[in-house]
N, C-alpha and C positions, 0 to 999 in steps of 0.2 A: 976790612973787618967783615968778611963774607962767610964766616963759619956759621953752621946751622944753629938754630935755637933748639936746645935739648928738651924743653918742657912745654912745647906748644900744645900738647894734648891736654894740659891743665887749664888752658884758656877756654872759657865758655863758648867762644866763637867756634871752636872745633869739636864741641861735644858730639859724640856719636860717629865721628869720622875714624877711619882706619889710619894706621901709620902711613900707608902709601898715599892716602888722600891728603893727609896733613902735609906730607912732603911736597905735594904740588905747590902749596902756598909757601912753605919754608924755603924752597929754592929761590923764591922771588923776593923775600924780605931782605931789605938792606938795613944794616945796623949803623947807628950813629951815636957818638959819645957827646954828652953834655956835662958841663961843669956845674957845680953848685951855684944856684941863683940864675942860671941861664933860662930864658923863656924857650920852651919846647914848641908850643903853639900859642898863638895870640887870638883872643876872642875877636870875632868878626873878620879875621883874615880868611882868604880862600883856602879851602882844604882839598887836597887831592890824594889823600892816602889814609889808610888805617894805621894806627900806631899801637905798638905793643911795649909795655913797660917790662924790660928784661932784667935790668939791674938798677938798684937805687930807690930813692924816695921822691915823691912828687907832691905838689900842692895844686889843687884845682880851684880856681877863683872865677867869679862872675862879676861883671859890673853891676852896681846897684842903681845906675842911672841909665836912661835910655840913650841910645846913640844920637838921636835927634837933639837931645838936651846938652850934649857935651860941647864944651867950648874948644877952640882950636888948641889952647895950651894944655888941655886935659886936666886942669887943676880941680875940676869937679868930678873927675872920674874916680868914684869911690868903689873899691873892689871888696868883695866879701869872700873869705875863704870858706868853701863848702866842705872840702874833704882833703885829707892827707892819705896817700896810699903808698904802699911799698911793693917791690917787685913780686914778693910772695903772694900778693893778691891776684896776680895773673890777669890784669885788666887790659882791655882794649879801649882805645880812644879814637875819635874821629869818625865814629859810625854814623853820626847824624849827617855830616857833610857828604858821606858816601851816597846817601839816598836823597838829599835835598837838591832842589833845582838851583838854589842860590849858592850852594857849596861853601857856606860860611861856617867857621868854627863857632861853637856855642859857649866856649869857656877858654880861659887862659890856663895853661899848664906850665908850672915852673919847677925846675929841679931843686929839691931840698938837699940833695947830696949829688956826688958824681953819679951820672946815670948812663945807661945804654938803652936806647929806644930802637925798636925794629919798625921800619916803614914798609908797608905794602901798598904800592900805588893802586889807585882806583882802576887804572887801565889793566894792570896785571890781575887784580882781583876779579874783574868782570870777564876777562879773557878765560881765566880758569873756570869760572862758573858757567860760561857759555859753551865751553868745550866739554864739560862734564856736568850734565844737568842734575844728576842725583847728588853730587857733591855740592853743587851750587845751591840746590834746594835746601840741603841741610844747613849750610853756612848762613844763608839768608834767613832761614827759620830761626837759627840761633841768634843772629844779630837782631832780628825783629823782637825776640824775647828780651834781649838786653835793653833795647830802646824802650820797650814797653815798661819794663821794671823801672828804668830811669824816669820815664814820664810819670808813672804812678808816684814815685818819690818826690818829683818836682811838684806835682799837684798837691801832695801832702804839705810840702813846704809853703806853697802859696796859701793854703788854707790856714796854716799856723800863723803866717805873717798877717793875713787878713783878720784873723781873730785877735791877734795882739794889737793891731791898729785900731780895731773897733773898741777894744777895752780902753785904750789910751784916749780915744776920742770921747768916750762917755764921761771921763773925769772932768 
């Protein structure tokens, strides 16, 4: 399943890049099929690639308990669904593990329907960026904007949870 992804120009990651620049990445992306309910990535597993939702619908969940508090049988591993996305949203996943020293995934992604996911290895990503600084700058700038937007949204969610917790504790 090595045919090219036709709409990569619609992904925020590639904003401001020419067709030729996008093709540098497109030629390295490997597609993989997932069935409904398959785990695409698992929170806290090591990540070594950027992922592109090409076809299908996914759910992104995060554990509501700290890893240190989890028992071996995972019976207290409560997950919260944060978002459902479809291919038309043109999302990229795995951007945090791309830049993190620990290379850990920050959420679990599950297929809600049959999906096709594009995988761009970190090695190929940085090889392209290092061999073409202007393209690398633009893509890393775009990913930085995506990560920043996600961080702002996460901070908002923490504030909402903290506020709700305070209100409950007052009663």
